[in-house]
NULUM-453304 format. One record per atom (N, C-alpha, C): residue number from 1; x, y negated, z negated. Coordinates in steps of 0.001 Angstrom, whole numbers, plus 500000, padded with zeros to 6 digits. Example, Ala and Ser with C-alpha at 12.3 -4.5 7.8 and 13.67 -1.06 7.14 Angstrom:
// residues 2
<1; <513190; 505690; 492200>>
<1; <512300; 504500; 492200>>
<1; <513200; 503300; 492200>>
<2; <512850; 502250; 492920>>
<2; <513670; 501060; 492860>>
<2; <512900; 499970; 492130>>
//
This chain:
// residues 219
<1; <470912; 268912; 250911>>
<1; <469734; 269584; 251434>>
<1; <470060; 270352; 252707>>
<2; <470916; 269779; 253542>>
<2; <471330; 270487; 254759>>
<2; <472074; 271774; 254403>>
<3; <472926; 271686; 253406>>
<3; <473669; 272886; 252981>>
<3; <472720; 273973; 252463>>
<4; <471758; 273572; 251645>>
<4; <470805; 274537; 251100>>
<4; <469938; 275145; 252198>>
<5; <469554; 274319; 253181>>
<5; <468718; 274833; 254267>>
<5; <469485; 275831; 255125>>
<6; <470751; 275527; 255384>>
<6; <471585; 276464; 256143>>
<6; <471669; 277801; 255408>>
<7; <471899; 277732; 254102>>
<7; <472011; 278958; 253301>>
<7; <470696; 279733; 253295>>
<8; <469579; 279019; 253157>>
<8; <468267; 279677; 253142>>
<8; <467999; 280367; 254476>>
<9; <468297; 279688; 255578>>
<9; <468063; 280284; 256901>>
<9; <468981; 281481; 257138>>
<10; <470234; 281358; 256704>>
<10; <471165; 282486; 256850>>
<10; <470661; 283706; 256073>>
<11; <470073; 283442; 254905>>
<11; <469603; 284536; 254055>>
<11; <468329; 285177; 254595>>
<12; <467374; 284344; 255027>>
<12; <466072; 284874; 255429>>
<12; <466041; 285359; 256876>>
<13; <466841; 284745; 257749>>
<13; <466790; 285100; 259178>>
<13; <468072; 285731; 259687>>
<14; <469129; 285720; 258871>>
<14; <470394; 286313; 259275>>
<14; <471307; 285315; 259949>>
<15; <472614; 285558; 259840>>
<15; <473586; 284688; 260508>>
<15; <473332; 284703; 262018>>
<16; <473480; 283534; 262633>>
<16; <473240; 283433; 264072>>
<16; <471811; 283077; 264429>>
<17; <470988; 282716; 263436>>
<17; <469599; 282332; 263702>>
<17; <469513; 281129; 264637>>
<18; <470604; 280350; 264704>>
<18; <470609; 279163; 265576>>
<18; <470403; 279528; 267045>>
<19; <470669; 280788; 267394>>
<19; <470486; 281225; 268780>>
<19; <469031; 281551; 269116>>
<20; <468138; 281438; 268117>>
<20; <466716; 281549; 268419>>
<20; <466036; 282830; 268018>>
<21; <466783; 283760; 267401>>
<21; <466195; 285025; 266974>>
<21; <466633; 285352; 265554>>
<22; <465740; 285988; 264789>>
<22; <466126; 286460; 263468>>
<22; <466903; 287766; 263620>>
<23; <467447; 288244; 262520>>
<23; <468166; 289516; 262570>>
<23; <467221; 290711; 262740>>
<24; <465906; 290445; 262731>>
<24; <464914; 291479; 263025>>
<24; <464339; 291344; 264435>>
<25; <464916; 290418; 265202>>
<25; <464483; 290244; 266581>>
<25; <463262; 289366; 266769>>
<26; <462846; 288639; 265720>>
<26; <461691; 287750; 265835>>
<26; <462112; 286395; 266397>>
<27; <461306; 285898; 267351>>
<27; <461573; 284601; 267959>>
<27; <461351; 283485; 266947>>
<28; <462264; 282512; 266914>>
<28; <462145; 281359; 266026>>
<28; <461750; 280140; 266849>>
<29; <460661; 279484; 266450>>
<29; <460217; 278266; 267125>>
<29; <459970; 277210; 266051>>
<30; <460968; 276366; 265795>>
<30; <460868; 275390; 264720>>
<30; <459802; 274350; 265000>>
<31; <459617; 273986; 266259>>
<31; <458590; 272985; 266569>>
<31; <457202; 273504; 266208>>
<32; <456941; 274780; 266530>>
<32; <455650; 275356; 266160>>
<32; <455478; 275365; 264641>>
<33; <456550; 275713; 263934>>
<33; <456500; 275669; 262465>>
<33; <456116; 274271; 261981>>
<34; <456710; 273263; 262611>>
<34; <456495; 271887; 262171>>
<34; <455066; 271434; 262430>>
<35; <454542; 271684; 263642>>
<35; <453220; 271115; 263924>>
<35; <452114; 271861; 263183>>
<36; <452336; 273129; 262853>>
<36; <451337; 273830; 262049>>
<36; <451354; 273334; 260601>>
<37; <452540; 273031; 260076>>
<37; <452608; 272424; 258746>>
<37; <451985; 271026; 258764>>
<38; <452193; 270305; 259861>>
<38; <451600; 268970; 259989>>
<38; <450077; 269055; 260011>>
<39; <449544; 270111; 260622>>
<39; <448091; 270304; 260614>>
<39; <447597; 270559; 259195>>
<40; <448364; 271322; 258408>>
<40; <448001; 271545; 257014>>
<40; <448077; 270242; 256216>>
<41; <449026; 269408; 256583>>
<41; <449138; 268098; 255936>>
<41; <447877; 267274; 256193>>
<42; <447431; 267240; 257442>>
<42; <446209; 266507; 257775>>
<42; <445020; 267067; 257001>>
<43; <444975; 268381; 256846>>
<43; <443858; 269012; 256135>>
<43; <443891; 268769; 254633>>
<44; <444960; 268152; 254136>>
<44; <445003; 267766; 252726>>
<44; <444184; 266494; 252487>>
<45; <443744; 265861; 253581>>
<45; <442845; 264713; 253498>>
<45; <441415; 265183; 253771>>
<46; <440427; 264615; 253089>>
<46; <439029; 264987; 253352>>
<46; <438496; 264265; 254595>>
<47; <439097; 264569; 255742>>
<47; <438765; 263847; 256976>>
<47; <437478; 264333; 257632>>
<48; <437012; 265518; 257253>>
<48; <435843; 266096; 257924>>
<48; <434566; 265337; 257531>>
<49; <433856; 264868; 258559>>
<49; <432661; 264066; 258286>>
<49; <431464; 264928; 257875>>
<50; <431624; 266267; 257945>>
<50; <430509; 267161; 257643>>
<50; <430726; 267990; 256375>>
<51; <431854; 267778; 255673>>
<51; <432184; 268646; 254556>>
<51; <432920; 267875; 253461>>
<52; <432499; 268060; 252212>>
<52; <433169; 267443; 251056>>
<52; <433458; 265958; 251286>>
<53; <432426; 265225; 251693>>
<53; <432644; 263849; 252146>>
<53; <433053; 262901; 251018>>
<54; <432815; 263303; 249765>>
<54; <433195; 262445; 248642>>
<54; <434512; 262870; 247994>>
<55; <435171; 263857; 248586>>
<55; <436432; 264353; 248019>>
<55; <437544; 263317; 248195>>
<56; <438598; 263462; 247384>>
<56; <439762; 262589; 247464>>
<56; <440931; 263338; 248113>>
<57; <441851; 262615; 248749>>
<57; <443032; 263288; 249310>>
<57; <443805; 264029; 248230>>
<58; <444342; 265173; 248589>>
<58; <445160; 265957; 247666>>
<58; <446611; 265495; 247810>>
<59; <446952; 264432; 247088>>
<59; <448253; 263804; 247289>>
<59; <449420; 264695; 246853>>
<60; <449191; 265534; 245854>>
<60; <450264; 266439; 245447>>
<60; <450562; 267443; 246548>>
<61; <449526; 267965; 247183>>
<61; <449760; 268907; 248276>>
<61; <450312; 268201; 249514>>
<62; <449916; 266955; 249709>>
<62; <450459; 266172; 250825>>
<62; <451982; 266103; 250706>>
<63; <452470; 265876; 249497>>
<63; <453920; 265821; 249285>>
<63; <454576; 267163; 249606>>
<64; <453935; 268256; 249178>>
<64; <454489; 269585; 249442>>
<64; <454529; 269872; 250932>>
<65; <453485; 269463; 251661>>
<65; <453469; 269698; 253109>>
<65; <454577; 268902; 253802>>
<66; <454833; 267677; 253320>>
<66; <455933; 266885; 253884>>
<66; <457258; 267605; 253656>>
<67; <457433; 268162; 252456>>
<67; <458657; 268906; 252147>>
<67; <458782; 270137; 253034>>
<68; <457680; 270845; 253258>>
<68; <457714; 272013; 254146>>
<68; <458132; 271611; 255560>>
<69; <457596; 270498; 256023>>
<69; <457988; 269988; 257349>>
<69; <459481; 269683; 257379>>
<70; <459986; 269099; 256293>>
<70; <461402; 268740; 256214>>
<70; <462295; 269971; 256349>>
<71; <461882; 271108; 255744>>
<71; <462628; 272356; 255915>>
<71; <462850; 272643; 257409>>
<72; <461789; 272519; 258167>>
<72; <461834; 272917; 259573>>
<72; <462502; 271867; 260459>>
<73; <462337; 270581; 260114>>
<73; <463029; 269532; 260869>>
<73; <464542; 269680; 260696>>
<74; <464978; 269903; 259462>>
<74; <466406; 270131; 259222>>
<74; <466903; 271354; 259982>>
<75; <466094; 272409; 260000>>
<75; <466493; 273643; 260682>>
<75; <466709; 273398; 262166>>
<76; <465806; 272658; 262786>>
<76; <465962; 272355; 264204>>
<76; <467197; 271485; 264438>>
<77; <467422; 270513; 263542>>
<77; <468595; 269656; 263692>>
<77; <469885; 270466; 263544>>
<78; <469926; 271361; 262578>>
<78; <471097; 272225; 262394>>
<78; <471321; 273105; 263619>>
<79; <470232; 273620; 264163>>
<79; <470335; 274463; 265366>>
<79; <470904; 273677; 266541>>
<80; <470345; 272497; 266775>>
<80; <470767; 271683; 267919>>
<80; <472240; 271314; 267791>>
<81; <472656; 270905; 266615>>
<81; <474049; 270490; 266442>>
<81; <475008; 271641; 266697>>
<82; <474629; 272844; 266306>>
<82; <475517; 273988; 266516>>
<82; <475492; 274459; 267965>>
<83; <474301; 274638; 268515>>
<83; <474168; 275197; 269867>>
<83; <474675; 274221; 270919>>
<84; <474397; 272936; 270723>>
<84; <474795; 271937; 271722>>
<84; <476165; 271328; 271435>>
<85; <476828; 271812; 270386>>
<85; <478177; 271350; 270102>>
<85; <478282; 269879; 269742>>
<86; <477314; 269377; 268996>>
<86; <477315; 267961; 268632>>
<86; <478159; 267670; 267394>>
<87; <478683; 268711; 266786>>
<87; <479510; 268530; 265588>>
<87; <479013; 269405; 264463>>
<88; <479593; 269207; 263300>>
<88; <479224; 270004; 262135>>
<88; <478156; 269348; 261298>>
<89; <477943; 269921; 260132>>
<89; <476912; 269423; 259235>>
<89; <477190; 267991; 258785>>
<90; <478450; 267665; 258580>>
<90; <478794; 266302; 258153>>
<90; <478462; 265296; 259252>>
<91; <478639; 265694; 260513>>
<91; <478287; 264801; 261635>>
<91; <476778; 264569; 261677>>
<92; <476017; 265622; 261425>>
<92; <474560; 265488; 261383>>
<92; <474147; 264574; 260237>>
<93; <474794; 264728; 259086>>
<93; <474484; 263883; 257935>>
<93; <474729; 262413; 258243>>
<94; <475843; 262132; 258902>>
<94; <476157; 260742; 259290>>
<94; <475106; 260210; 260250>>
<95; <474712; 261037; 261220>>
<95; <473706; 260620; 262206>>
<95; <472389; 260291; 261517>>
<96; <472015; 261090; 260515>>
<96; <470780; 260837; 259767>>
<96; <470874; 259506; 259031>>
<97; <471989; 259279; 258348>>
<97; <472164; 258039; 257586>>
<97; <472138; 256811; 258492>>
<98; <472506; 256970; 259741>>
<98; <472573; 255831; 260655>>
<98; <471242; 255527; 261346>>
<99; <470237; 256375; 261122>>
<99; <468931; 256113; 261732>>
<99; <468269; 254915; 261043>>
<100; <467748; 253945; 261823>>
<100; <467116; 252768; 261203>>
<100; <465984; 253127; 260246>>
<101; <465185; 254134; 260575>>
<101; <464049; 254486; 259717>>
<101; <464502; 255138; 258419>>
<102; <465737; 255650; 258383>>
<102; <466243; 256270; 257154>>
<102; <466479; 255227; 256067>>
<103; <466823; 254011; 256457>>
<103; <467146; 252971; 255484>>
<103; <465942; 252660; 254588>>
<104; <464775; 252435; 255206>>
<104; <463569; 252159; 254421>>
<104; <463155; 253374; 253599>>
<105; <463270; 254542; 254203>>
<105; <462912; 255794; 253537>>
<105; <463774; 256002; 252287>>
<106; <465082; 255775; 252415>>
<106; <465998; 255985; 251294>>
<106; <465818; 254931; 250207>>
<107; <465341; 253753; 250590>>
<107; <465162; 252656; 249630>>
<107; <463754; 252637; 249039>>
<108; <462942; 253626; 249373>>
<108; <461550; 253682; 248895>>
<108; <460776; 252429; 249273>>
<109; <460973; 251972; 250512>>
<109; <460192; 250838; 251024>>
<109; <458966; 251414; 251716>>
<110; <457820; 251303; 251053>>
<110; <456617; 251958; 251536>>
<110; <455594; 250960; 252061>>
<111; <454759; 251448; 252969>>
<111; <453587; 250721; 253414>>
<111; <452540; 250826; 252306>>
<112; <451992; 249704; 251865>>
<112; <451029; 249710; 250763>>
<112; <449616; 250083; 251183>>
<113; <449427; 250323; 252468>>
<113; <448094; 250664; 252962>>
<113; <447692; 252045; 252449>>
<114; <446566; 252125; 251768>>
<114; <446082; 253402; 251235>>
<114; <444935; 253977; 252061>>
<115; <444658; 253367; 253198>>
<115; <443571; 253860; 254046>>
<115; <443880; 255270; 254542>>
<116; <443000; 256209; 254222>>
<116; <443222; 257609; 254545>>
<116; <443412; 257831; 256046>>
<117; <442600; 257181; 256842>>
<117; <442653; 257422; 258286>>
<117; <443926; 256858; 258913>>
<118; <444422; 255760; 258358>>
<118; <445687; 255211; 258842>>
<118; <446845; 256132; 258481>>
<119; <446752; 256751; 257303>>
<119; <447798; 257697; 256921>>
<119; <447776; 258930; 257820>>
<120; <446594; 259410; 258136>>
<120; <446486; 260545; 259056>>
<120; <447083; 260177; 260416>>
<121; <446854; 258943; 260844>>
<121; <447405; 258488; 262127>>
<121; <448930; 258530; 262125>>
<122; <449536; 258271; 260966>>
<122; <450998; 258336; 260876>>
<122; <451483; 259770; 261089>>
<123; <450729; 260726; 260568>>
<123; <451075; 262135; 260789>>
<123; <450923; 262475; 262266>>
<124; <449859; 261996; 262876>>
<124; <449616; 262290; 264294>>
<124; <450640; 261599; 265188>>
<125; <451131; 260437; 264764>>
<125; <452222; 259787; 265510>>
<125; <453470; 260664; 265483>>
<126; <453733; 261261; 264332>>
<126; <454867; 262177; 264205>>
<126; <454680; 263392; 265120>>
<127; <453481; 263970; 265121>>
<127; <453193; 265125; 265979>>
<127; <453387; 264753; 267446>>
<128; <452979; 263541; 267817>>
<128; <453132; 263093; 269209>>
<128; <454602; 263083; 269618>>
<129; <455476; 262662; 268708>>
<129; <456910; 262665; 269004>>
<129; <457396; 264097; 269241>>
<130; <456905; 265047; 268450>>
<130; <457308; 266446; 268619>>
<130; <457025; 266950; 270025>>
<131; <455899; 266517; 270597>>
<131; <455478; 267046; 271883>>
<131; <455934; 266208; 273074>>
<132; <456468; 265033; 272820>>
<132; <456866; 264171; 273942>>
<132; <458364; 263890; 273981>>
<133; <459087; 264264; 272913>>
<133; <460518; 263985; 272843>>
<133; <461294; 265279; 272587>>
<134; <462429; 265416; 273249>>
<134; <463278; 266590; 273024>>
<134; <464503; 266260; 272164>>
<135; <464764; 264977; 271962>>
<135; <465916; 264549; 271161>>
<135; <465599; 264730; 269684>>
<136; <466336; 265594; 269002>>
<136; <466052; 265867; 267594>>
<136; <466245; 264639; 266721>>
<137; <467061; 263697; 267140>>
<137; <467233; 262466; 266363>>
<137; <465919; 261676; 266314>>
<138; <465132; 261761; 267392>>
<138; <463837; 261080; 267399>>
<138; <462843; 261806; 266484>>
<139; <462980; 263117; 266400>>
<139; <462157; 263873; 265442>>
<139; <462485; 263428; 264020>>
<140; <463776; 263332; 263726>>
<140; <464215; 262914; 262398>>
<140; <463719; 261508; 262069>>
<141; <463878; 260592; 263012>>
<141; <463449; 259210; 262793>>
<141; <461940; 259147; 262549>>
<142; <461180; 259918; 263335>>
<142; <459718; 259934; 263173>>
<142; <459320; 260544; 261840>>
<143; <460087; 261545; 261394>>
<143; <459795; 262153; 260090>>
<143; <459960; 261129; 258970>>
<144; <461050; 260370; 258991>>
<144; <461289; 259389; 257929>>
<144; <460225; 258287; 257943>>
<145; <459803; 257886; 259142>>
<145; <458739; 256885; 259253>>
<145; <457449; 257424; 258666>>
<146; <457111; 258664; 259005>>
<146; <455890; 259282; 258474>>
<146; <455959; 259428; 256968>>
<147; <457071; 259944; 256462>>
<147; <457204; 260197; 255028>>
<147; <457069; 258901; 254235>>
<148; <457756; 257864; 254672>>
<148; <457649; 256572; 253994>>
<148; <456227; 256027; 254105>>
<149; <455586; 256249; 255248>>
<149; <454206; 255804; 255440>>
<149; <453240; 256501; 254504>>
<150; <453610; 257713; 254065>>
<150; <452781; 258466; 253120>>
<150; <453327; 258365; 251693>>
<151; <454230; 257403; 251497>>
<151; <454760; 257045; 250167>>
<151; <455603; 258135; 249513>>
<152; <456352; 258854; 250324>>
<152; <457310; 259814; 249791>>
<152; <458700; 259399; 250257>>
<153; <459544; 258981; 249301>>
<153; <460888; 258527; 249627>>
<153; <461929; 259598; 249383>>
<154; <463175; 259218; 249542>>
<154; <464280; 260176; 249500>>
<154; <464418; 260862; 248136>>
<155; <464354; 260104; 247055>>
<155; <464572; 260697; 245730>>
<155; <463544; 261782; 245420>>
<156; <462267; 261472; 245696>>
<156; <461225; 262460; 245404>>
<156; <461278; 263622; 246389>>
<157; <461595; 263325; 247647>>
<157; <461748; 264408; 248621>>
<157; <462843; 265368; 248164>>
<158; <463954; 264812; 247693>>
<158; <465066; 265647; 247240>>
<158; <464642; 266538; 246076>>
<159; <463975; 265953; 245090>>
<159; <463554; 266719; 243916>>
<159; <462593; 267844; 244322>>
<160; <461617; 267517; 245168>>
<160; <460642; 268532; 245582>>
<160; <461274; 269557; 246527>>
<161; <462233; 269104; 247336>>
<161; <462896; 270048; 248234>>
<161; <463672; 271091; 247436>>
<162; <464398; 270641; 246422>>
<162; <465130; 271591; 245577>>
<162; <464155; 272600; 244974>>
<163; <463023; 272086; 244472>>
<163; <462017; 272967; 243900>>
<163; <461473; 273960; 244902>>
<164; <461149; 273482; 246107>>
<164; <460569; 274373; 247118>>
<164; <461609; 275342; 247664>>
<165; <462851; 274897; 247744>>
<165; <463926; 275777; 248201>>
<165; <464075; 276962; 247247>>
<166; <464055; 276675; 245949>>
<166; <464150; 277741; 244953>>
<166; <462910; 278625; 245002>>
<167; <461737; 278015; 245182>>
<167; <460511; 278806; 245286>>
<167; <460551; 279721; 246510>>
<168; <461064; 279211; 247624>>
<168; <461179; 280043; 248828>>
<168; <462121; 281224; 248583>>
<169; <463215; 280956; 247897>>
<169; <464131; 282044; 247545>>
<169; <463435; 283058; 246640>>
<170; <462680; 282536; 245667>>
<170; <461939; 283401; 244745>>
<170; <460940; 284266; 245517>>
<171; <460240; 283646; 246463>>
<171; <459264; 284397; 247264>>
<171; <459938; 285538; 248024>>
<172; <461061; 285222; 248677>>
<172; <461754; 286238; 249470>>
<172; <462215; 287398; 248598>>
<173; <462643; 287095; 247390>>
<173; <463171; 288127; 246503>>
<173; <462084; 288868; 245728>>
<174; <460818; 288477; 245987>>
<174; <459690; 289156; 245342>>
<174; <458678; 289654; 246381>>
<175; <459192; 290008; 247556>>
<175; <458365; 290722; 248522>>
<175; <457561; 289893; 249495>>
<176; <457947; 288607; 249708>>
<176; <457186; 287732; 250608>>
<176; <457172; 288260; 252041>>
<177; <458340; 288654; 252519>>
<177; <458451; 289101; 253914>>
<177; <457688; 290405; 254141>>
<178; <457602; 291227; 253101>>
<178; <456919; 292522; 253215>>
<178; <455419; 292425; 252926>>
<179; <454945; 291216; 252599>>
<179; <453526; 291032; 252325>>
<179; <453098; 291455; 250932>>
<180; <454062; 291622; 250019>>
<180; <453751; 292084; 248657>>
<180; <453690; 290936; 247638>>
<181; <454086; 289763; 248062>>
<181; <454194; 288642; 247125>>
<181; <452811; 288127; 246718>>
<182; <452654; 287754; 245446>>
<182; <451416; 287163; 244941>>
<182; <451567; 285644; 244985>>
<183; <450751; 284973; 245821>>
<183; <450910; 283528; 245990>>
<183; <450088; 282725; 244987>>
<184; <448998; 283286; 244500>>
<184; <448187; 282600; 243485>>
<184; <448444; 283243; 242127>>
<185; <448887; 282431; 241198>>
<185; <449270; 282911; 239871>>
<185; <448172; 282533; 238890>>
<186; <447379; 283510; 238511>>
<186; <446272; 283267; 237584>>
<186; <445377; 282128; 238067>>
<187; <445085; 282166; 239367>>
<187; <444185; 281190; 239961>>
<187; <444830; 279912; 240434>>
<188; <446147; 279776; 240241>>
<188; <446858; 278553; 240645>>
<188; <447907; 278905; 241693>>
<189; <447971; 278125; 242793>>
<189; <448953; 278406; 243836>>
<189; <450363; 278176; 243312>>
<190; <451304; 278982; 243795>>
<190; <452683; 278904; 243294>>
<190; <453321; 277537; 243499>>
<191; <452941; 276826; 244579>>
<191; <453454; 275469; 244788>>
<191; <453116; 274568; 243605>>
<192; <451892; 274710; 243109>>
<192; <451435; 273873; 241995>>
<192; <452198; 274228; 240722>>
<193; <452410; 275522; 240500>>
<193; <453183; 275961; 239337>>
<193; <454578; 275354; 239381>>
<194; <455201; 275403; 240562>>
<194; <456540; 274841; 240717>>
<194; <456548; 273343; 240417>>
<195; <455546; 272615; 240923>>
<195; <455475; 271181; 240667>>
<195; <455283; 270889; 239184>>
<196; <454482; 271698; 238509>>
<196; <454257; 271503; 237080>>
<196; <455554; 271669; 236288>>
<197; <456355; 272654; 236676>>
<197; <457636; 272874; 235994>>
<197; <458555; 271667; 236208>>
<198; <458585; 271151; 237436>>
<198; <459425; 269992; 237731>>
<198; <458980; 268763; 236949>>
<199; <457655; 268604; 236792>>
<199; <457136; 267458; 236050>>
<199; <457516; 267548; 234571>>
<200; <457539; 268760; 234043>>
<200; <457859; 268943; 232631>>
<200; <459337; 268698; 232334>>
<201; <460195; 268949; 233327>>
<201; <461638; 268761; 233122>>
<201; <462252; 268236; 234411>>
<202; <462351; 266916; 234523>>
<202; <462833; 266289; 235757>>
<202; <464329; 266508; 235978>>
<203; <465047; 266981; 234957>>
<203; <466479; 267235; 235079>>
<203; <466777; 268734; 235192>>
<204; <465779; 269526; 235467>>
<204; <465940; 270974; 235482>>
<204; <466936; 271409; 236556>>
<205; <467734; 272413; 236237>>
<205; <468686; 272947; 237215>>
<205; <467994; 273984; 238097>>
<206; <468517; 274218; 239292>>
<206; <467903; 275225; 240172>>
<206; <467772; 276599; 239524>>
<207; <468802; 277049; 238818>>
<207; <468743; 278385; 238224>>
<207; <467746; 278456; 237071>>
<208; <467631; 277378; 236306>>
<208; <466634; 277357; 235235>>
<208; <465228; 277376; 235824>>
<209; <465039; 276649; 236916>>
<209; <463747; 276675; 237600>>
<209; <463411; 278089; 238055>>
<210; <464391; 278777; 238617>>
<210; <464164; 280150; 239072>>
<210; <463728; 281036; 237904>>
<211; <464403; 280901; 236769>>
<211; <464065; 281721; 235604>>
<211; <462659; 281403; 235088>>
<212; <462290; 280131; 235136>>
<212; <460952; 279769; 234682>>
<212; <459882; 280315; 235622>>
<213; <460180; 280330; 236913>>
<213; <459241; 280939; 237860>>
<213; <459072; 282427; 237548>>
<214; <460185; 283088; 237233>>
<214; <460105; 284505; 236884>>
<214; <459246; 284726; 235642>>
<215; <459375; 283832; 234680>>
<215; <458603; 283961; 233438>>
<215; <457112; 283784; 233675>>
<216; <456761; 282937; 234663>>
<216; <455353; 282647; 234913>>
<216; <454733; 283547; 235973>>
<217; <455553; 284295; 236703>>
<217; <455035; 285127; 237790>>
<217; <454168; 286263; 237221>>
<218; <452953; 286459; 237743>>
<218; <452080; 287520; 237210>>
<218; <452613; 288906; 237520>>
<219; <452661; 289761; 236512>>
<219; <453136; 291127; 236691>>
<219; <452068; 291989; 237392>>
//
């Protein structure tokens, strides 16, 4: 996943994005990316006491928002390791594996509590770490705690990350940056289409997924 994220960032923002600017001169702020995705994650729960009070949490979208956050957490970790000279990608991978919270996350050891408000609190605990800690290892540890708390473990994160990585590539190659991309396909958001394809074929290869997205993309 680290390798794919590096490649995606190199492609979309240009080589040298770790220095904080895209090849078009746009400022990159991974923390802002993360907390805005976290806000979307919270909004996947029907927390509003004045609106849709009988609705259920959108657990499929909750998983996608966690994956989106993971894109940006990895990006910040890759940036820090390169800019601060902490080592290469393999060193970062080792550091991740050595985090105590990674062990439960990788083993799919989940909290059985299904209380919506407690789950939202886990997201807010993660956001609090973003704003009070500068050590990216603490961001990573908080992410794994949050993800496991929301019942998304390593295997499913990996499968959905591969899917979203390919979808992001598909978006870029179909006019996303220029504002020409169609995000809703015949009334269904592209994230949902991607998840449906993954559900139909759990062993699908990245390139086959890309071709299936092309087949389903509205002309």
